C-alpha positions as CSV (number, residue, x, y, z in Angstrom):
1,M,-59.0,-5.4,40.2
2,T,-60.3,-2.2,40.1
3,K,-57.6,-0.4,38.1
4,L,-58.3,-2.7,35.3
5,N,-59.7,-2.3,32.5
6,P,-62.6,-4.7,31.2
7,R,-60.7,-7.0,29.1
8,Q,-57.9,-6.7,31.6
9,R,-60.1,-8.3,34.3
10,E,-61.3,-10.9,32.1
11,A,-57.9,-12.4,31.2
12,V,-57.3,-12.2,35.1
13,R,-60.6,-14.0,36.0
14,Y,-60.7,-16.5,33.5
15,I,-59.7,-20.0,34.7
16,D,-61.4,-22.7,33.2
17,G,-59.3,-23.6,30.7
18,P,-55.9,-22.6,28.5
19,L,-56.0,-18.7,27.9
20,L,-54.1,-16.8,25.2
21,V,-53.8,-12.9,25.9
22,L,-52.8,-11.0,23.2
23,A,-51.4,-7.8,24.6
24,G,-50.3,-4.8,22.3
25,A,-47.4,-2.9,23.2
26,G,-48.2,-0.6,26.1
27,S,-51.5,-2.4,27.0
28,G,-50.2,-3.3,30.7
29,K,-49.7,-7.1,30.3
30,T,-47.4,-7.1,33.4
31,S,-50.5,-5.7,35.4
32,V,-52.5,-8.9,33.9
33,I,-49.8,-11.8,35.1
34,T,-49.3,-10.0,38.7
35,Q,-53.4,-9.7,39.5
36,K,-53.8,-12.9,37.9
37,I,-51.2,-14.6,40.1
38,A,-52.6,-12.7,43.3
39,Y,-56.3,-14.0,42.1
40,L,-55.1,-17.0,41.9
41,V,-53.8,-17.2,45.3
42,E,-56.6,-15.0,46.9
43,T,-59.7,-16.1,45.4
44,C,-58.9,-19.6,43.5
45,G,-57.3,-21.0,46.7
46,I,-53.9,-22.5,44.8
47,K,-50.9,-22.1,46.9
48,A,-48.0,-19.7,45.6
49,S,-45.9,-22.7,45.7
50,R,-47.8,-24.3,43.0
51,I,-47.7,-21.4,40.5
52,A,-44.8,-20.9,38.3
53,A,-44.3,-17.8,36.1
54,V,-41.4,-17.6,33.4
55,T,-40.4,-14.8,31.3
56,F,-37.5,-14.3,29.6
57,T,-35.2,-11.7,31.3
58,N,-33.9,-12.0,35.1
59,K,-35.2,-7.9,35.1
60,A,-38.7,-8.7,34.2
61,A,-38.9,-11.8,36.7
62,R,-37.8,-9.7,39.4
63,E,-39.9,-7.0,38.9
64,M,-42.8,-9.4,38.7
65,K,-41.8,-11.0,41.9
66,E,-41.8,-7.7,43.5
67,R,-45.0,-6.6,42.1
68,V,-46.7,-9.7,43.3
69,G,-45.4,-9.6,47.1
70,K,-46.8,-6.0,47.1
71,I,-50.4,-7.2,46.1
72,L,-50.4,-10.1,48.3
73,G,-48.5,-9.0,51.2
74,G,-47.2,-11.0,54.3
75,N,-46.0,-14.4,53.4
76,A,-48.6,-15.4,50.9
77,S,-46.2,-15.4,48.2
78,E,-43.9,-17.7,49.9
79,G,-42.5,-20.9,47.2
80,L,-44.1,-18.6,44.4
81,T,-41.5,-19.5,41.1
82,V,-41.1,-16.6,39.1
83,S,-38.2,-17.1,36.9
84,T,-36.7,-17.3,33.5
85,F,-36.6,-20.3,31.1
86,H,-33.3,-21.0,32.0
87,Q,-33.7,-20.8,35.4
88,L,-36.7,-23.2,35.5
89,G,-34.8,-25.4,33.0
90,L,-31.6,-25.4,35.4
91,K,-34.0,-26.1,38.5
92,I,-35.2,-29.3,36.8
93,I,-32.1,-30.2,35.5
94,R,-30.5,-30.0,39.4
95,T,-33.2,-32.0,40.7
96,E,-33.0,-34.6,38.2
97,R,-29.5,-34.3,37.5
98,K,-28.6,-38.0,38.0
99,L,-31.0,-39.2,35.4
100,L,-28.7,-37.0,33.1
101,G,-25.5,-38.6,34.2
102,L,-24.2,-35.3,35.9
103,K,-22.3,-34.8,38.8
104,N,-22.9,-32.5,41.3
105,G,-21.3,-29.0,41.0
106,F,-21.6,-29.4,36.9
107,S,-20.5,-26.3,35.0
108,I,-22.7,-24.2,32.6
109,F,-20.9,-23.2,29.4
110,D,-21.5,-19.7,28.2
111,N,-21.3,-18.8,24.4
112,Q,-17.4,-18.0,24.5
113,D,-16.7,-20.9,26.4
114,T,-18.7,-22.9,24.0
115,Q,-17.2,-21.5,20.8
116,T,-13.8,-21.8,22.3
117,L,-14.6,-25.9,22.6
118,I,-16.1,-26.3,19.5
119,K,-12.9,-24.5,17.8
120,D,-10.2,-26.9,19.8
121,L,-12.7,-30.1,18.9
122,L,-12.2,-28.6,14.8
123,I,-8.7,-28.1,14.9
124,Q,-8.2,-31.3,16.3
125,E,-10.2,-33.3,14.1
126,H,-10.2,-31.1,10.8
127,G,-6.9,-28.9,11.3
128,A,-8.0,-25.7,9.5
129,E,-11.4,-26.1,10.1
130,G,-11.3,-23.6,13.4
131,D,-12.7,-20.4,11.9
132,Q,-15.8,-22.3,11.2
133,A,-16.4,-22.4,15.2
134,G,-18.9,-19.4,15.0
135,I,-21.2,-20.9,12.4
136,I,-21.2,-24.6,13.7
137,Q,-22.2,-23.2,17.1
138,Q,-25.0,-21.2,15.7
139,R,-26.1,-24.6,14.0
140,I,-26.0,-26.8,16.9
141,S,-27.8,-23.6,18.9
142,N,-30.6,-23.9,16.2
143,W,-30.7,-27.8,16.3
144,K,-31.2,-27.6,19.9
145,N,-33.4,-25.1,19.9
146,D,-36.0,-27.0,17.8
147,R,-35.5,-29.8,19.9
148,I,-33.2,-31.9,17.7
149,L,-30.5,-34.1,19.1
150,P,-27.2,-35.0,17.1
151,E,-27.7,-38.9,16.2
152,Q,-30.9,-37.3,14.2
153,A,-28.9,-34.0,12.7
154,L,-26.6,-36.4,11.5
155,A,-29.1,-39.1,10.0
156,T,-30.7,-36.1,8.0
157,A,-27.5,-34.3,6.9
158,K,-26.9,-34.6,3.3
159,S,-24.5,-31.9,2.2
160,P,-20.8,-32.0,3.0
161,A,-21.6,-29.1,5.4
162,D,-24.4,-30.7,7.2
163,I,-22.3,-33.5,7.8
164,L,-19.5,-31.6,9.3
165,C,-21.9,-29.6,11.4
166,A,-23.8,-32.7,12.4
167,Q,-20.7,-34.5,13.2
168,A,-19.4,-31.6,15.3
169,Y,-22.4,-31.5,17.2
170,L,-21.9,-35.5,18.0
171,R,-18.3,-34.7,19.1
172,Y,-19.3,-31.5,21.2
173,K,-22.3,-33.4,23.2
174,R,-19.4,-36.0,24.0
175,A,-16.8,-33.4,24.8
176,L,-19.6,-31.7,27.4
177,K,-20.2,-35.3,28.9
178,A,-16.6,-35.6,29.8
179,Y,-16.3,-32.1,31.4
180,N,-19.6,-32.5,33.2
181,A,-20.8,-29.3,31.6
182,L,-24.2,-28.0,29.8
183,D,-24.5,-25.2,27.5
184,F,-27.6,-22.3,27.9
185,D,-29.7,-24.0,25.2
186,D,-29.3,-27.4,27.0
187,L,-30.9,-25.9,30.0
188,I,-34.2,-25.9,27.9
189,M,-33.7,-29.1,25.6
190,L,-32.7,-31.6,28.0
191,P,-35.6,-31.3,30.8
192,T,-37.9,-32.1,27.6
193,V,-35.6,-35.0,27.1
194,V,-36.1,-36.1,30.6
195,F,-39.9,-35.5,30.8
196,E,-40.3,-37.4,27.7
197,H,-38.0,-40.6,28.7
198,H,-39.4,-40.3,32.2
199,P,-43.4,-40.1,32.5
200,E,-42.8,-40.6,36.2
201,I,-40.9,-37.4,36.8
202,L,-43.0,-35.6,34.3
203,E,-46.1,-36.7,36.8
204,K,-44.0,-35.1,40.0
205,W,-43.2,-31.9,38.2
206,Q,-46.7,-31.6,37.0
207,N,-48.1,-32.2,40.4
208,Q,-45.5,-29.4,41.5
209,I,-46.9,-27.0,39.3
210,H,-50.6,-26.5,39.0
211,Y,-51.0,-23.2,37.3
212,L,-48.3,-21.6,34.5
213,L,-48.0,-18.5,33.4
214,V,-45.7,-17.3,30.7
215,D,-45.1,-13.7,29.3
216,E,-43.5,-12.8,25.7
217,Y,-44.5,-16.2,24.2
218,Q,-44.0,-14.8,20.9
219,D,-40.2,-15.6,21.6
220,T,-40.7,-18.7,22.7
221,N,-38.3,-21.4,20.6
222,S,-39.6,-25.0,19.7
223,S,-38.0,-26.6,23.1
224,Q,-39.3,-23.8,25.0
225,Y,-42.9,-24.7,23.8
226,L,-42.7,-28.5,24.4
227,L,-42.0,-27.4,28.0
228,V,-44.5,-25.9,28.6
229,K,-46.6,-28.2,26.9
230,Q,-45.7,-31.0,28.9
231,L,-45.4,-29.1,32.3
232,I,-49.1,-28.0,32.1
233,G,-50.4,-31.6,30.8
234,V,-54.1,-32.5,31.1
235,R,-54.8,-29.8,33.8
236,A,-53.8,-27.4,31.1
237,G,-53.8,-24.4,33.8
238,L,-52.1,-21.9,31.4
239,T,-52.1,-18.3,30.4
240,V,-49.6,-16.8,28.0
241,V,-49.4,-13.2,27.0
242,G,-47.6,-12.1,23.9
243,D,-48.2,-10.0,20.7
244,D,-47.3,-11.4,17.4
245,D,-46.3,-8.0,16.2
246,Q,-43.5,-8.0,18.9
247,S,-41.5,-11.0,17.7
248,I,-38.1,-9.9,16.5
249,Y,-36.0,-12.6,17.6
250,A,-36.3,-14.9,14.8
251,W,-32.3,-15.3,14.9
252,R,-32.1,-17.0,18.1
253,G,-35.2,-19.3,17.4
254,A,-37.8,-17.8,18.7
255,R,-41.2,-19.0,16.6
256,P,-44.2,-16.2,16.6
257,E,-46.0,-19.0,14.9
258,N,-46.3,-20.7,18.6
259,L,-49.0,-18.6,19.3
260,V,-51.0,-20.2,16.3
261,Q,-50.2,-23.4,17.6
262,L,-51.4,-23.3,20.8
263,Q,-55.0,-23.1,19.0
264,E,-54.2,-26.3,17.3
265,D,-52.7,-28.3,20.6
266,F,-55.8,-26.6,23.1
267,P,-58.9,-26.8,20.7
268,G,-60.5,-25.0,23.5
269,L,-58.3,-22.0,23.8
270,K,-59.7,-18.9,24.8
271,L,-58.5,-15.6,23.5
272,V,-58.9,-12.1,25.1
273,K,-57.2,-9.0,23.1
274,L,-55.5,-6.3,24.9
275,E,-55.4,-3.2,22.4
276,Q,-56.1,-0.2,24.8
277,N,-52.6,1.7,24.7
278,Y,-51.4,3.3,28.1
279,R,-48.3,4.6,26.8
280,S,-48.3,6.5,23.4
281,T,-50.5,9.4,21.4
282,S,-53.2,8.4,19.0
283,R,-51.0,9.5,16.2
284,I,-47.9,7.4,17.3
285,L,-50.3,4.3,17.1
286,K,-52.3,4.9,14.1
287,A,-48.3,4.7,12.9
288,A,-47.6,1.9,14.3
289,N,-51.2,0.0,13.1
290,T,-50.6,1.3,9.9
291,L,-47.1,0.0,9.4
292,I,-48.2,-3.4,10.9
293,A,-50.8,-4.0,9.1
294,N,-48.4,-4.9,5.7
295,N,-47.7,-8.2,7.7
296,A,-49.6,-11.2,7.5
297,H,-52.0,-11.6,11.0
298,V,-53.7,-14.8,12.3
299,F,-55.0,-12.3,14.9
300,D,-55.7,-8.7,14.4
301,K,-55.6,-6.1,16.6
302,Q,-55.9,-2.2,16.5
303,L,-53.8,0.0,19.1
304,W,-56.2,2.6,20.6
305,S,-55.3,5.4,23.2
306,E,-57.4,7.6,25.1
307,I,-54.1,10.3,25.5
308,G,-55.3,12.4,22.8
309,Y,-54.1,13.0,19.2
310,G,-50.5,14.4,19.5
311,D,-47.7,15.9,17.4
312,P,-46.8,14.9,13.7
313,L,-44.3,12.2,13.4
314,R,-41.1,13.8,11.8
315,V,-39.1,12.8,9.2
316,I,-35.7,14.5,9.3
317,R,-33.6,14.3,6.1
318,C,-29.9,14.7,6.6
319,S,-27.0,15.2,4.3
320,D,-25.0,12.1,5.7
321,E,-24.4,10.2,9.3
322,Q,-22.2,13.2,10.4
323,H,-25.1,15.3,9.7
324,E,-27.3,12.8,11.3
325,A,-25.4,12.8,14.6
326,D,-25.2,16.5,14.8
327,Q,-28.7,17.1,13.8
328,V,-30.0,14.7,16.2
329,V,-28.3,16.4,19.2
330,A,-29.4,20.0,18.1
331,E,-32.6,18.6,18.1
332,I,-32.4,17.2,21.8
333,L,-31.1,20.5,22.8
334,D,-33.6,22.9,21.0
335,H,-36.5,20.5,22.3
336,K,-35.3,20.7,25.6
337,L,-34.8,24.4,25.8
338,R,-38.5,24.9,24.2
339,K,-39.9,21.9,26.6
340,R,-38.0,22.1,30.0
341,T,-37.6,18.4,29.6
342,R,-35.1,16.5,31.2
343,F,-32.2,14.5,29.3
344,G,-33.6,11.3,30.5
345,D,-36.9,12.1,28.4
346,Y,-35.0,11.2,25.2
347,A,-34.2,7.7,23.8
348,I,-32.1,7.1,20.5
349,L,-32.4,4.0,18.8
350,Y,-30.9,2.4,15.8
351,R,-30.9,-0.8,14.1
352,G,-27.1,-1.7,14.8
353,N,-24.6,-1.0,17.5
354,H,-22.1,0.5,15.1
355,Q,-24.6,3.5,14.4
356,S,-24.0,4.7,18.0
357,R,-20.3,5.7,17.5
358,L,-20.9,9.3,15.8
359,I,-23.8,10.0,18.0
360,E,-21.7,9.1,21.0
361,L,-19.0,11.3,19.9
362,A,-21.7,14.5,19.2
363,L,-23.1,14.0,22.7
364,Q,-19.6,14.2,24.1
365,Q,-19.1,17.1,21.7
366,Q,-22.3,19.2,23.5
367,Q,-21.6,17.9,26.8
368,V,-25.1,16.0,26.7
369,P,-24.8,13.2,29.4
370,Y,-26.1,9.6,28.1
371,H,-25.9,6.3,28.4
372,L,-25.2,3.6,26.1
373,S,-27.3,-0.1,26.5
374,G,-25.4,-3.4,26.1
375,G,-22.3,-2.3,26.6
376,T,-20.0,-5.2,27.6
377,S,-19.8,-5.8,32.0
378,F,-16.1,-5.2,33.3
379,F,-16.8,-9.0,34.8
380,A,-18.1,-10.3,31.4
381,R,-14.7,-9.1,29.2
382,N,-12.9,-12.5,28.6
383,E,-9.7,-11.3,29.8
384,V,-11.2,-10.4,33.4
385,K,-13.0,-13.9,33.0
386,D,-9.6,-15.8,32.5
387,I,-7.7,-14.3,35.7
388,M,-11.1,-14.9,37.6
389,S,-11.1,-18.5,36.9
390,Y,-7.3,-18.8,38.1
391,L,-8.3,-17.0,40.9
392,R,-11.2,-19.3,41.4
393,L,-9.2,-22.3,41.0
394,V,-6.6,-20.8,43.5
395,I,-9.0,-20.6,46.2
396,N,-10.6,-23.8,45.1
397,E,-8.5,-26.5,43.4
398,N,-11.7,-28.6,42.5
399,D,-13.5,-25.9,40.8
400,D,-14.0,-27.9,37.5
401,N,-15.4,-24.9,35.3
402,A,-12.7,-22.9,36.1
403,F,-10.2,-25.4,35.5
404,L,-11.5,-25.9,32.2
405,R,-11.6,-22.3,31.3
406,I,-7.9,-22.0,31.8
407,A,-6.1,-25.2,31.4
408,N,-5.2,-23.9,27.9
409,V,-4.9,-20.1,28.4
410,P,-2.6,-19.4,27.5
411,R,-1.9,-22.4,25.2
412,R,-0.5,-25.0,27.2
413,K,-0.7,-28.0,24.5
414,L,-3.7,-29.1,26.1
415,G,-6.1,-29.9,23.4
416,A,-9.7,-31.0,23.9
417,S,-8.7,-34.6,23.4
418,T,-6.2,-34.3,26.5
419,L,-9.2,-33.0,28.4
420,E,-11.9,-34.9,27.3
421,A,-10.0,-37.8,28.4
422,L,-8.7,-36.1,31.7
423,G,-12.7,-35.3,32.3
424,N,-13.9,-39.0,31.3
425,F,-11.2,-40.4,34.0
426,A,-12.8,-37.8,36.8
427,N,-16.2,-38.9,35.6
428,T,-14.8,-42.7,36.3
429,Q,-12.8,-42.0,39.5
430,H,-15.7,-39.3,41.0
431,C,-13.5,-36.5,42.0
432,S,-12.3,-33.0,40.5
433,L,-10.4,-32.7,37.0
434,N,-7.7,-31.6,39.2
435,Q,-7.7,-34.2,41.7
436,A,-7.8,-36.8,38.3
437,C,-4.4,-34.8,37.2
438,G,-2.7,-36.8,40.1
439,R,-4.3,-39.8,39.2
440,I,-4.2,-40.3,35.6
441,G,-1.8,-42.7,34.1
442,S,-0.6,-43.1,30.5
443,E,-2.9,-45.6,29.8
444,H,-5.6,-42.9,29.5
445,V,-3.5,-40.0,28.2
446,P,-0.3,-40.3,26.1
447,E,3.1,-39.2,27.8
448,A,3.5,-36.1,26.3
449,G,0.0,-34.8,27.6
450,L,0.6,-36.6,31.0
451,Q,3.4,-34.5,31.3
452,R,1.7,-31.5,30.3
453,L,-1.3,-31.8,33.1
454,R,1.3,-32.7,35.7
455,E,3.1,-29.5,34.9
456,F,0.0,-27.5,35.2
457,R,-0.9,-28.9,38.0
458,N,2.4,-28.6,39.9
459,W,2.4,-24.7,39.0
460,M,-0.8,-23.9,40.6
461,D,0.2,-25.6,43.7
462,N,2.9,-23.5,43.8
463,I,1.2,-20.6,43.1
464,R,-1.3,-21.6,45.8
465,R,1.3,-21.3,48.4
466,Q,2.8,-17.9,47.1
467,C,-1.3,-17.0,47.3
468,D,-1.1,-17.7,50.6
469,G,-1.0,-15.5,53.6
470,N,-0.3,-11.3,53.7
471,S,1.4,-11.3,50.1
472,S,-1.3,-13.0,48.3
473,V,-1.9,-10.0,45.8
474,S,2.0,-10.4,45.2
475,G,1.6,-14.2,44.5
476,V,-1.4,-13.5,41.9
477,R,0.9,-10.6,40.3
478,Q,3.6,-13.4,39.9
479,M,1.3,-15.9,38.5
480,V,0.0,-13.5,35.8
481,R,3.5,-12.6,34.8
482,D,4.7,-16.6,35.2
483,M,2.3,-17.1,32.5
484,Q,3.2,-14.2,30.2
485,Y,-0.7,-13.6,30.2
486,E,0.5,-10.1,28.8
487,E,2.3,-11.8,25.9
488,W,-1.1,-13.9,25.1
489,L,-3.2,-10.9,25.0
490,N,-0.7,-9.2,22.4
491,Q,-1.0,-12.2,20.3
492,L,-4.9,-12.1,20.3
493,S,-5.7,-8.5,20.0
494,S,-6.3,-6.9,16.8
495,S,-3.7,-4.5,17.7
496,E,-1.4,-2.9,20.3
497,D,-3.6,-0.6,21.9
498,V,-6.3,-3.0,22.3
499,A,-3.9,-5.5,24.0
500,Q,-2.9,-2.8,26.5
501,R,-6.5,-1.9,27.0
502,R,-7.3,-5.3,28.0
503,M,-4.0,-6.0,30.0
504,G,-5.1,-2.8,31.9
505,N,-8.5,-4.4,33.0
506,V,-6.0,-7.0,34.5
507,H,-4.3,-4.5,36.3
508,F,-7.7,-3.0,37.3
509,L,-8.9,-6.7,38.8
510,I,-5.7,-7.0,40.8
511,D,-5.8,-3.9,42.4
512,S,-9.3,-3.9,43.3
513,L,-9.0,-7.2,44.9
514,Q,-5.9,-5.3,47.2
515,R,-8.6,-2.5,47.7
516,V,-11.1,-5.0,49.0
517,M,-8.6,-6.8,51.3
518,D,-7.3,-3.6,52.8
519,D,-10.8,-2.0,53.2
520,D,-12.5,-4.9,54.7
521,Q,-9.6,-6.5,56.3
522,V,-10.3,-9.9,54.9
523,G,-8.3,-12.5,52.8
524,L,-8.0,-13.3,49.4
525,D,-10.9,-15.8,49.0
526,E,-13.3,-13.9,50.7
527,A,-12.1,-10.9,48.4
528,I,-12.8,-12.9,45.4
529,S,-15.9,-13.7,46.5
530,R,-17.1,-10.2,47.4
531,L,-15.9,-8.6,43.6
532,V,-18.2,-11.1,42.3
533,L,-20.9,-10.1,44.3
534,R,-20.3,-6.4,43.9
535,D,-20.1,-6.6,39.7
536,M,-23.9,-8.2,40.4
537,L,-25.1,-5.4,42.5
538,E,-23.4,-2.9,40.4
539,Q,-25.1,-4.5,37.1
540,Q,-28.7,-4.2,39.1
541,E,-28.2,-0.6,40.4
542,E,-27.3,0.0,36.6
543,E,-30.7,-1.6,35.6
544,D,-32.8,0.1,38.1
545,S,-31.7,3.6,38.6
546,S,-32.3,6.2,36.2
547,P,-30.2,9.4,35.9
548,D,-30.7,12.0,33.8
549,N,-29.0,11.0,30.5
550,V,-30.1,10.4,27.0
551,Q,-30.5,6.6,26.4
552,L,-29.0,5.1,23.4
553,M,-29.8,1.4,22.4
554,T,-30.2,-0.9,19.7
555,M,-34.5,-1.4,18.7
556,H,-33.9,-5.1,19.9
557,S,-32.6,-3.8,23.9
558,S,-35.5,-1.3,23.8
559,K,-38.4,-4.1,23.8
560,G,-40.6,-3.6,26.8
561,L,-39.2,-0.1,27.3
562,E,-41.0,3.7,26.7
563,F,-39.7,7.3,26.4
564,P,-41.5,10.5,25.9
565,H,-39.0,11.2,22.9
566,V,-37.9,9.1,20.6
567,F,-35.4,8.8,17.7
568,I,-34.9,6.5,15.2
569,I,-31.9,6.9,13.4
570,G,-31.2,5.2,9.9
571,M,-34.4,4.8,8.6
572,E,-32.6,3.8,5.2
573,E,-33.1,0.6,2.6
574,N,-30.3,-1.9,3.8
575,L,-29.9,-0.4,7.5
576,L,-34.0,-0.6,8.9
577,P,-34.6,-3.0,7.1
578,H,-31.0,-4.7,7.2
579,R,-29.4,-5.7,4.2
580,A,-29.5,-9.4,5.3
581,S,-33.1,-9.8,6.1
582,V,-33.7,-8.2,2.6
583,E,-31.8,-10.8,0.9
584,E,-33.4,-13.5,3.1
585,G,-36.7,-12.1,2.4
586,N,-37.5,-11.8,6.2
587,I,-39.0,-8.1,5.7
588,E,-41.6,-8.9,8.3
589,E,-39.6,-9.5,11.4
590,E,-38.0,-6.2,10.0
591,R,-41.1,-4.5,10.0
592,R,-42.0,-5.9,13.8
593,L,-38.7,-4.2,14.7
594,A,-39.9,-0.9,13.2
595,Y,-43.2,-1.4,14.7
596,V,-41.4,-2.0,18.0
597,G,-39.0,1.1,17.9
598,I,-42.2,3.2,17.1
599,T,-44.6,1.5,19.9
600,R,-41.6,3.2,22.4
601,A,-42.5,6.6,21.7
602,Q,-45.2,8.4,24.4
603,Q,-45.3,11.9,22.7
604,T,-43.0,12.8,20.4
605,L,-41.3,10.5,17.4
606,A,-38.8,11.6,15.3
607,M,-37.0,9.4,12.1
608,T,-33.5,10.4,10.6
609,M,-32.2,9.3,7.1
610,A,-28.8,10.1,5.3
611,T,-29.0,11.0,1.9
612,K,-24.8,9.3,1.5
613,R,-23.1,6.9,4.0
614,R,-19.4,6.2,4.4
615,Q,-19.2,2.3,4.2
616,F,-16.0,0.5,4.1
617,G,-14.3,3.5,3.0
618,E,-16.7,4.3,0.3
619,T,-19.8,7.1,0.3
620,I,-22.6,5.1,-0.9
621,N,-26.1,6.5,-2.2
622,C,-29.0,5.8,0.4
623,E,-32.6,5.0,-0.3
624,P,-35.1,6.1,2.2
625,S,-36.7,2.7,4.1
626,R,-39.7,1.3,2.6
627,F,-41.6,1.8,5.8
628,I,-41.6,5.7,5.7
629,D,-43.9,5.0,3.0
630,E,-45.8,2.4,4.8
631,L,-46.6,5.2,7.1
632,P,-49.8,7.4,7.4
633,Q,-48.3,10.1,5.0
634,D,-50.7,12.7,6.6
635,D,-48.9,12.4,9.9
636,L,-45.7,12.8,8.5
637,Q,-43.9,16.5,8.6
638,F,-40.6,16.1,6.3
639,Q,-37.8,18.3,7.5
640,G,-34.2,18.9,5.9
641,G,-33.6,18.9,2.1
642,G,-35.8,22.2,1.5
643,A,-38.9,20.3,3.1
644,E,-39.4,22.6,6.0
645,T,-42.3,25.4,5.8
646,Q,-41.6,29.2,6.7
647,E,-44.5,28.7,9.3
648,A,-43.0,26.0,11.1
649,N,-39.7,27.4,11.7
650,E,-41.1,30.7,12.5
651,E,-43.3,28.7,15.1
652,R,-39.8,26.6,16.6
653,G,-38.0,29.8,16.8
654,Q,-40.6,31.8,18.9
655,E,-40.5,28.6,21.0
656,T,-37.2,28.5,21.3
657,L,-37.0,32.3,22.0
658,A,-39.4,31.9,24.8
659,G,-37.5,28.9,26.3
660,L,-34.8,31.4,26.6
661,K,-36.6,34.0,28.5
662,D,-38.0,31.2,30.6
663,L,-33.9,30.0,31.3
664,F,-32.7,33.6,32.1
665,A,-36.0,34.2,34.0
């Protein structure tokens, strides 16, 4: 507690009612949450098992739990819940699944599973409407985030497009029920529905959670807000930590106005502001404060720092995007030589993933090591998920989730209506989908569909026999050949090269299986389990390790991180702010995104812009971002386009020379 500043201590010690901690960037909010959990246990006598802390990422939850464990020591943190919102929702659903009509072992659909199901339903009902699946999926997700059920959506739909989306929502809900499945949005929405209709269940959970702490509160949607409100009930043991200036997820349902809503729902709400920043120089914070002051605010705050004023912020004008990429890499190499830093001290941030391509090539050309955040993990690729689902079904014929993913991949004319009928039958018979294939009759499914279901089941039984014993991997290879998976990838992929690369991932997966079986002397089922676990561990290690690489990431991905030296590329109108946001009038969210980018920098910040860019095969003229004009001009140093001064160039030259001498010395 002695390491905390006065405002942080106030936030930790206040337990007389609901508390909002308005935590600016780099103000030590994680310390407040972890110390408060320890304070509740050690000083207030609340058992750890009666405390829950929720945040938005697995990594943040894991770090928080580790830090609390170290502070409390021993077994004092046993039973403490530190999880994401979705994990908490899943825990509630698993406990109360019977009230929701779910069988044990229900499936959870990811975005790809959801989109595929919606597409199948649309084709089945409307023929050519399948290409609308992505738009309708987003609409359904927004409805669920706002806690609107299908019947309500249909009742309020007016335009033909609204009616189509609402009907698809109702149809989708029925299909999920038949499949004994949920999607990600259900993990938040369904607990709120259960609590609303079953007060005794809500009371049970309120008695379970005596104190709730919520991180990144500005990112909550309507369903998450309601879940928090329901869980704390009249006890009102609540601390929420958030920053309305860092709310950058409106596109996925986040409502920064939930911070304001708290004041209305809890008139006795106490507000504590954390404004001391432990990350950045005063000049960087002044720029961030000046920029964000252009947004409307309910809560005003000013970040400040004791680190010192710091270097000017540089604005680098480039002739085009190639010059921009080359210039940024040259700047990093020059700065590293002059200041004797590490490559890991530098981050290059951008508005959209497409901006990383030229930077990657320029870094490769100069042999600069880099790490690209947000790349797709091997096991997240569709072709790998397909084959893994087949393998899971090989070792467990009753894996309904795997069955649903691959029953119609590649296409076997097993449409959504056939699978839905099968799912409904399996529910009434309390059996798996695979078992239902052997029991269902033509009174439930048309004869043609019945025939295809039985063919699929018989084929899988045959594959299972081939995969039994020592030659199991050759059975897997035969399975991939039998279903003509390579031809299927050729049909799906945008080019032959893409199809070959995807098929290469399939071969790599099967080779990896063989390697695990040989090295560890285990059977196929154990090898599959180990591969899944290995992937999870590798992702965890990748998150936790920090090798000496330049970091490349979107500004959305950079939230919560910090780097000594930051480059924000593409500071232009229609890039940052993004064209779509300009057209939709969402400039405030784009300004918050620029604010997040600026406040990642600890020591130096450089922003680049191009005079011209290639777009869709044409060269277009670019305008500097309006956000450059909104920064304090006295703190900016312009470079490129003839803006450099003779003195600045000479000073840099002398530093570079000194760096070279040091290197050779």
